[in-house]
C-alpha positions as CSV (number, residue, x, y, z in Angstrom):
1,M,110.4,73.1,120.9
2,K,110.3,70.2,118.8
3,L,108.7,69.6,116.2
4,I,107.0,65.4,116.3
5,P,107.5,64.0,112.6
6,Y,105.1,63.8,110.7
7,R,105.0,60.4,110.6
8,V,105.7,59.4,113.8
9,K,102.2,61.7,114.0
10,K,100.3,59.8,111.4
11,T,101.9,56.2,113.6
12,V,100.1,57.3,116.6
13,S,96.8,58.1,115.0
14,T,96.5,54.9,113.8
15,F,97.2,53.3,116.3
16,Y,95.5,54.7,118.5
17,W,92.3,55.2,116.8
18,K,92.5,51.4,116.1
19,V,92.8,50.1,119.7
20,L,89.2,52.7,120.5
21,F,87.7,50.9,118.0
22,L,89.3,47.3,118.9
23,V,87.4,48.7,122.5
24,S,84.2,49.6,120.9
25,D,84.2,46.3,118.7
26,L,84.6,44.4,121.8
27,Y,82.0,46.9,123.7
28,D,79.6,45.6,121.3
29,L,79.9,41.9,122.3
30,I,79.3,42.2,125.7
31,P,76.3,41.2,127.3
32,F,74.3,43.5,129.5
33,T,76.1,46.8,128.5
34,K,73.2,49.4,127.3
35,K,73.9,48.8,124.0
36,W,74.1,45.0,123.9
37,K,70.5,45.8,125.5
38,R,69.3,47.9,122.5
39,I,70.7,45.2,119.7
40,K,68.6,42.4,121.7
41,K,65.5,44.5,121.5
42,F,66.0,45.4,118.5
43,D,66.4,41.7,116.9
44,Q,63.1,40.8,119.0
45,I,61.0,43.2,117.2
46,A,62.7,42.3,114.3
47,E,61.9,38.6,115.2
48,D,58.4,39.4,115.3
49,G,57.6,40.7,112.0
50,K,57.4,44.3,113.6
51,V,60.0,46.3,111.5
52,Y,59.6,47.5,108.0
53,Y,61.5,49.7,105.7
54,T,61.2,51.9,102.9
55,I,63.5,54.3,100.4
56,S,63.4,57.8,99.7
57,M,66.3,58.4,97.3
58,E,66.4,62.3,96.2
59,E,66.7,62.7,92.6
60,Y,70.4,61.7,91.6
61,G,71.2,59.6,88.6
62,F,70.6,56.1,87.7
63,T,73.2,54.3,89.0
64,H,73.7,57.0,91.4
65,I,70.3,55.4,93.2
66,L,71.1,51.2,92.0
67,I,73.8,51.2,93.8
68,R,72.5,53.1,97.1
69,A,69.3,51.2,96.6
70,N,71.1,47.9,97.0
71,F,73.0,49.0,100.3
72,F,69.8,49.8,101.4
73,L,68.8,45.9,100.2
74,S,71.6,44.6,101.8
75,L,71.5,46.2,105.2
76,A,67.9,45.3,105.6
77,E,68.1,41.9,104.4
78,K,70.5,41.6,107.5
79,M,68.7,43.0,109.6
80,K,65.0,40.9,108.8
81,M,63.2,43.8,108.4
82,K,61.0,44.0,105.3
83,Y,60.5,46.3,102.7
84,V,57.3,48.5,101.6
85,Y,57.1,49.6,97.4
86,T,58.2,53.4,97.3
87,P,59.3,53.9,92.8
88,L,62.5,55.1,92.5
89,K,62.9,58.2,90.9
90,T,66.1,59.7,88.8
91,N,66.7,63.0,87.8
92,R,66.4,61.9,83.9
93,K,62.7,61.3,84.4
94,T,62.0,64.9,84.3
95,E,64.3,65.8,81.6
96,Y,63.1,64.2,78.8
97,K,63.1,65.4,75.7
98,I,60.1,64.9,73.3
99,S,62.2,63.6,70.7
100,E,62.6,65.1,66.9
101,P,61.1,63.0,64.4
102,E,64.2,62.7,61.9
103,E,66.3,61.2,66.0
104,V,64.0,58.8,67.0
105,G,65.7,56.3,64.8
106,V,69.3,54.7,64.4
107,G,69.3,52.6,60.7
108,N,65.8,51.2,60.3
109,I,64.9,50.6,64.2
110,D,63.2,53.7,65.5
111,L,63.7,53.8,69.0
112,K,61.0,55.9,70.2
113,S,58.8,53.2,68.9
114,R,59.6,50.7,70.5
115,A,60.2,52.4,73.7
116,D,56.1,53.4,73.3
117,Q,55.1,49.9,72.9
118,Y,55.9,48.6,75.8
119,N,55.1,52.1,78.0
120,Y,58.0,52.0,80.4
121,N,58.1,54.7,83.2
122,D,61.3,54.9,84.0
123,I,65.0,53.1,83.5
124,Y,64.0,51.5,86.7
125,D,60.6,49.9,85.0
126,F,63.2,49.3,81.4
127,T,65.9,47.2,83.8
128,G,63.4,45.1,85.5
129,V,64.4,46.5,89.4
130,D,61.2,48.3,89.8
131,D,58.9,45.0,89.5
132,F,61.6,43.5,91.7
133,L,60.8,45.6,93.6
134,K,56.8,45.8,93.8
135,D,57.5,41.8,94.0
136,E,59.5,42.2,97.2
137,G,57.0,45.2,98.7
138,H,54.7,44.1,101.6
139,E,51.0,45.8,100.8
140,V,50.2,47.7,104.2
141,S,48.8,50.3,105.4
142,S,51.1,53.5,106.4
143,E,48.7,55.3,108.8
144,K,49.1,52.6,111.0
145,F,52.7,52.7,111.2
146,N,55.3,53.8,114.2
147,K,57.3,55.6,111.8
148,I,60.5,56.6,112.0
149,E,63.8,58.3,109.2
150,L,67.5,57.5,109.2
151,N,69.8,59.0,107.9
152,P,73.2,56.7,107.2
153,D,74.9,59.9,107.2
154,E,74.1,61.3,111.1
155,I,76.3,58.5,112.2
156,E,80.0,59.5,112.0
157,F,82.4,57.6,110.7
158,S,86.1,57.8,109.6
159,K,86.6,56.6,106.7
160,S,90.4,55.8,107.5
161,L,88.9,53.4,110.6
162,G,88.3,50.6,108.3
163,R,85.1,49.8,110.3
164,S,83.0,46.7,109.1
165,F,79.7,46.1,107.4
166,D,78.5,44.2,111.0
167,K,79.6,47.0,112.6
168,L,78.0,49.0,110.8
169,L,74.3,47.0,111.0
170,T,74.8,47.1,115.0
171,D,75.4,50.6,115.5
172,I,72.4,51.0,113.0
173,K,70.2,48.7,115.2
174,S,70.8,50.4,118.8
175,R,70.1,53.8,117.1
176,L,66.7,52.6,115.8
177,S,66.1,50.5,119.1
178,V,65.2,53.1,121.0
179,H,62.1,54.8,118.4
180,L,60.6,51.0,117.8
181,D,57.3,50.5,119.3
182,P,57.1,46.8,120.3
183,D,53.1,46.5,119.8
184,K,52.8,48.6,116.6
185,D,54.6,47.6,113.1
186,N,57.4,49.8,112.4
187,L,58.2,52.0,109.5
188,V,61.6,53.0,108.6
189,T,62.4,55.9,106.4
190,I,65.9,55.6,104.8
191,D,67.1,58.5,103.3
192,N,69.2,58.4,100.6
193,Y,73.1,59.0,101.5
194,T,76.5,60.3,100.5
195,Y,79.4,59.3,102.6
196,V,78.7,56.0,104.4
197,F,78.0,54.1,101.0
198,R,82.5,54.2,100.0
199,F,83.4,53.7,104.1
200,Y,80.6,50.7,103.4
201,E,80.7,49.7,99.8
202,T,83.0,46.8,99.0
203,D,81.6,45.2,102.3
204,Q,78.4,44.3,100.4
205,I,78.9,43.7,96.8
206,Q,78.3,39.4,96.7
207,R,74.7,40.0,95.5
208,I,76.3,42.1,92.4
209,R,79.3,39.9,91.6
210,D,76.1,36.7,91.7
211,G,74.9,38.7,88.7
212,F,71.8,40.1,90.2
213,F,70.8,43.0,88.6
214,R,71.7,41.5,85.7
215,R,69.5,39.2,86.2
216,L,66.8,41.1,86.6
217,Y,67.3,42.8,83.2
218,D,67.9,39.8,81.3
219,Q,64.4,39.0,82.5
220,S,63.1,41.9,81.5
221,R,64.2,41.6,78.3
222,E,62.8,38.2,78.0
223,K,59.6,39.9,78.3
224,N,60.1,42.8,75.9
225,P,63.1,42.4,73.3
226,W,65.3,45.2,72.7
227,P,67.0,46.0,69.3
228,S,70.5,46.4,69.4
229,L,72.6,48.1,67.0
230,F,75.7,46.1,67.2
231,K,75.8,44.2,63.7
232,D,76.3,40.5,65.5
233,S,78.7,39.2,63.1
234,K,81.1,42.3,64.3
235,I,82.9,43.1,67.6
236,K,80.7,45.4,69.1
237,L,82.2,48.4,70.2
238,L,80.6,51.2,72.5
239,V,81.9,55.6,72.9
240,H,80.4,57.0,76.0
241,I,80.9,60.8,75.7
242,R,79.9,62.0,78.7
243,Q,79.0,65.8,77.9
244,G,76.2,67.3,79.9
245,D,77.0,69.4,83.8
246,T,80.8,68.6,82.8
247,A,80.6,70.4,79.9
248,T,82.9,73.2,78.4
249,I,80.9,75.1,76.0
250,Q,82.9,77.4,73.8
251,T,80.5,81.1,73.4
252,P,80.5,82.7,70.1
253,W,82.3,85.4,71.7
254,G,85.0,83.1,71.6
255,C,85.5,82.5,75.1
256,F,85.1,78.6,77.3
257,I,82.6,78.3,79.8
258,P,83.0,75.1,82.1
259,T,80.0,74.1,83.8
260,W,81.2,70.9,85.8
261,Y,81.1,71.2,89.5
262,R,85.4,70.2,89.4
263,H,85.8,73.5,88.3
264,G,85.5,75.8,91.2
265,E,85.1,79.0,91.4
266,Q,85.8,78.8,87.8
267,R,82.8,77.0,86.5
268,F,80.8,79.7,85.2
269,K,83.1,81.8,84.4
270,E,83.9,83.5,81.0
271,L,87.8,82.0,80.7
272,K,90.0,83.2,77.7
273,E,91.1,80.1,77.4
274,L,91.5,76.3,79.6
275,N,95.0,75.7,80.9
276,G,96.5,74.3,83.7
277,Y,94.2,71.5,85.6
278,H,90.6,73.3,83.8
279,S,92.5,71.3,80.5
280,K,93.6,68.4,82.6
281,I,89.7,67.0,83.7
282,V,88.1,68.4,79.8
283,I,87.9,65.8,77.8
284,G,86.7,67.3,73.9
285,V,84.3,64.9,71.3
286,K,87.6,65.8,69.2
287,E,90.0,64.2,71.5
288,F,87.8,60.2,71.5
289,Y,87.6,61.2,68.1
290,S,91.2,61.7,67.6
291,F,91.9,58.2,70.1
292,L,89.6,56.1,67.8
293,R,90.5,57.0,64.8
294,K,94.2,56.2,65.3
295,L,93.3,52.6,67.3
296,F,91.1,51.6,64.2
297,N,94.8,52.7,62.3
298,Q,96.2,49.9,64.1
299,L,93.4,47.2,63.9
300,N,90.8,45.9,61.1
301,E,88.7,48.6,61.1
302,D,85.9,46.3,59.4
303,R,85.8,44.2,62.1
304,F,84.3,46.3,64.3
305,S,81.0,47.3,64.3
306,P,80.9,50.5,66.5
307,I,78.4,53.3,68.0
308,V,78.9,56.6,70.0
309,F,76.7,57.9,72.9
310,S,76.4,60.9,74.0
311,D,74.3,63.2,76.1
312,G,75.6,66.2,74.3
313,F,75.6,69.5,74.7
314,D,72.1,70.5,75.7
315,R,72.5,70.3,79.4
316,A,75.2,72.6,80.0
317,F,74.2,75.3,78.0
318,D,70.3,75.3,79.6
319,E,73.1,75.0,83.1
320,I,74.9,78.6,81.6
321,L,71.3,80.0,81.0
322,N,69.9,79.4,84.4
323,K,72.7,80.1,86.2
324,K,75.3,82.2,85.5
325,T,73.3,85.6,85.9
326,D,76.1,88.1,84.3
327,L,75.0,87.6,80.7
328,D,73.5,90.4,78.8
329,K,70.9,90.6,76.3
330,K,72.8,89.9,73.7
331,K,75.6,86.9,74.8
332,R,72.1,85.9,76.1
333,L,70.9,85.3,73.0
334,A,73.8,84.8,70.8
335,L,74.3,81.2,73.1
336,K,70.2,80.8,72.3
337,Q,71.1,81.0,68.8
338,C,74.6,78.6,69.6
339,K,72.4,75.6,71.1
340,K,70.4,74.8,68.8
341,N,73.6,73.6,66.3
342,Y,76.2,72.7,68.4
343,N,75.9,69.0,68.6
344,K,76.2,68.9,65.1
345,E,79.1,70.4,64.9
346,Q,81.0,68.7,68.0
347,F,80.0,65.2,67.0
348,N,80.3,66.2,62.9
349,D,83.5,63.9,62.9
350,F,82.1,61.1,64.2
351,Y,78.6,61.8,62.2
352,N,80.5,61.8,58.9
353,W,82.2,58.1,59.9
354,Q,80.3,56.1,57.6
355,Q,81.8,53.0,59.6
356,V,80.0,54.2,63.1
357,K,76.5,54.8,64.5
358,T,76.1,58.2,66.1
359,V,73.2,58.8,68.9
360,I,72.9,62.2,71.0
361,G,71.1,63.8,73.2
362,E,69.1,62.7,76.8
363,E,66.0,61.7,75.2
364,K,64.8,58.5,77.3
365,E,64.7,55.7,74.2
366,K,68.2,56.9,73.3
367,F,69.0,56.1,77.2
368,Y,67.8,53.2,77.3
369,S,69.7,51.6,74.4
370,M,73.1,53.1,75.7
371,I,72.0,50.6,78.2
372,H,71.1,47.9,76.2
373,S,74.3,48.6,73.7
374,F,76.5,48.0,77.2
375,L,75.0,45.2,78.1
376,K,75.8,43.8,74.6
377,S,79.5,45.1,73.9
378,D,82.4,43.5,74.0
379,I,84.4,47.1,74.5
380,V,83.5,50.3,76.1
381,I,85.9,53.5,75.6
382,T,84.8,56.3,77.8
383,G,86.6,59.0,79.7
384,T,87.0,60.4,83.7
385,Q,83.7,63.3,83.2
386,Q,81.7,60.7,84.1
387,T,81.6,58.0,87.1
388,M,78.7,56.3,85.0
389,I,80.2,53.3,83.3
390,P,82.2,52.1,85.8
391,K,79.1,51.6,87.8
392,L,77.7,50.6,85.3
393,L,80.3,48.0,85.3
394,S,80.3,46.9,89.0
395,L,76.9,46.4,88.6
396,Y,75.9,44.7,86.0
397,C,79.3,42.6,85.5
398,N,81.8,40.5,87.4
399,P,85.2,40.1,86.4
400,E,84.5,37.1,84.0
401,N,82.0,38.8,81.4
402,M,82.7,42.0,81.5
403,P,83.5,44.0,78.6
404,I,87.1,45.1,77.9
405,L,87.1,48.6,79.9
406,I,89.5,51.5,78.2
407,I,89.8,54.5,80.1
408,L,90.6,57.9,79.1
409,H,92.2,60.1,81.4
410,K,94.7,63.4,80.9
411,I,95.3,63.3,85.5
412,E,96.2,60.1,87.7
413,P,93.5,57.8,86.6
414,H,90.3,57.1,89.4
415,S,90.3,54.1,91.6
416,Y,86.9,52.6,91.7
417,E,87.7,50.2,94.2
418,Y,84.4,51.3,96.4
419,L,82.9,49.9,93.8
420,G,83.9,46.6,94.5
421,I,85.9,46.8,91.4
422,D,89.3,45.2,92.4
423,Q,92.1,43.7,91.1
424,D,90.2,40.8,89.8
425,Y,88.9,43.2,86.9
426,K,91.0,42.4,84.5
427,K,89.9,44.0,81.4
428,L,91.0,47.5,81.7
429,V,92.6,49.8,80.0
430,Y,94.0,53.2,81.3
431,V,95.3,55.7,78.2
432,D,97.2,58.7,79.8
433,L,96.2,61.4,76.0
434,N,99.0,62.7,76.7
435,N,101.5,59.7,76.8
436,Y,100.4,57.0,75.6
437,D,101.9,54.2,72.5
438,I,98.2,54.1,70.5
439,K,100.5,50.5,69.5
440,K,100.5,49.4,72.9
441,V,97.2,50.1,73.1
442,A,95.8,48.3,70.2
443,A,98.5,45.3,70.9
444,K,96.5,44.6,74.4
445,L,93.2,44.7,72.9
446,E,93.8,42.0,70.9
447,E,95.0,40.2,72.8
448,F,91.9,40.0,75.9
449,L,90.0,39.4,72.2
450,E,92.0,36.2,71.2
451,N,91.1,35.1,74.8
């Protein structure tokens, strides 16, 4: 039996799905079909002001939640649902540490006192998002509602089909319609989602492109100013080094323990060395230091005001101590001792570089200052161990006001089109640490800085 070539099968499959969903789209428009009646029912109850919604988010990171909250806001706005306030929560909130006395400030700026002065509850309070949600929210008694739960991930879609945001709206309306009570107020709780976000995020980025979240932040800073760690007269350069639960720890007994989920079966294993794929996805602190030194050798260092931010390695040690069950008592004690000085040892080159301000740790005031520094920066350097910086870029910047973003990588760089970062964002510089010409990188920066 002769096998059908892969390209032929792929072409046939693509054609099949396109035809199938064209038929589906046309079916949605036919009056008096079952789905059409459901959509009409939803629209009528929503027009009567009887469909409310709230957001139930799991405790992920700040940008992860904010992007999804934006998705829900766009979704509900088009569906004419009314918002009921629920506080957003980030996993950082439960992990904030109490700052040590010598760590609360940078230079003459006491970050902790500034955070305490305004009594911010969390990052959403600091960025003005929480105030916006409170203003948007309707004060109602939830006891009177007909309650409905919706998880967008339960609606099955294929990422290869290129389905539209409007199509998603009709499918959700149809699904919710059968649960609505036209004689009562209805409260839809939209659960956090994982997959559907990647299919539809680029279809509803206009709110971000128009500077929505940036305006909320600026309004918050007008009310409660936050100090800048940069020198205003110089080019502001931020280096963000993600470690935390993506870090690889070198143990006192001479092996490496990776904590990032991307290490797969090797996660939490004791490895004699990092090689192959595992070494390619890790970008060490010293590699950031080496790159910045080489860059400043090409440029006039005195022109710049550089700041290094990192969450450090504490969370990686905690992950290992909590989840690696095969550690004996001796190794466990050795890791606890190693943790005490690990950040200082790893970031020693930066600490000793007089030109650079170095801020390490996950205390809330440091996190606030990192966000503020990002929004003030002219240049940002980061790596592929995180997506926080690209997400911040997509949420708070457009192609006109974005900083120059340098992304260090060792494997094929990620695509960020699902965040709405497309060819219009021209000030992106990808640097393959295994193969780059620092003179060309410096020349590219100079070109961007001059324009």
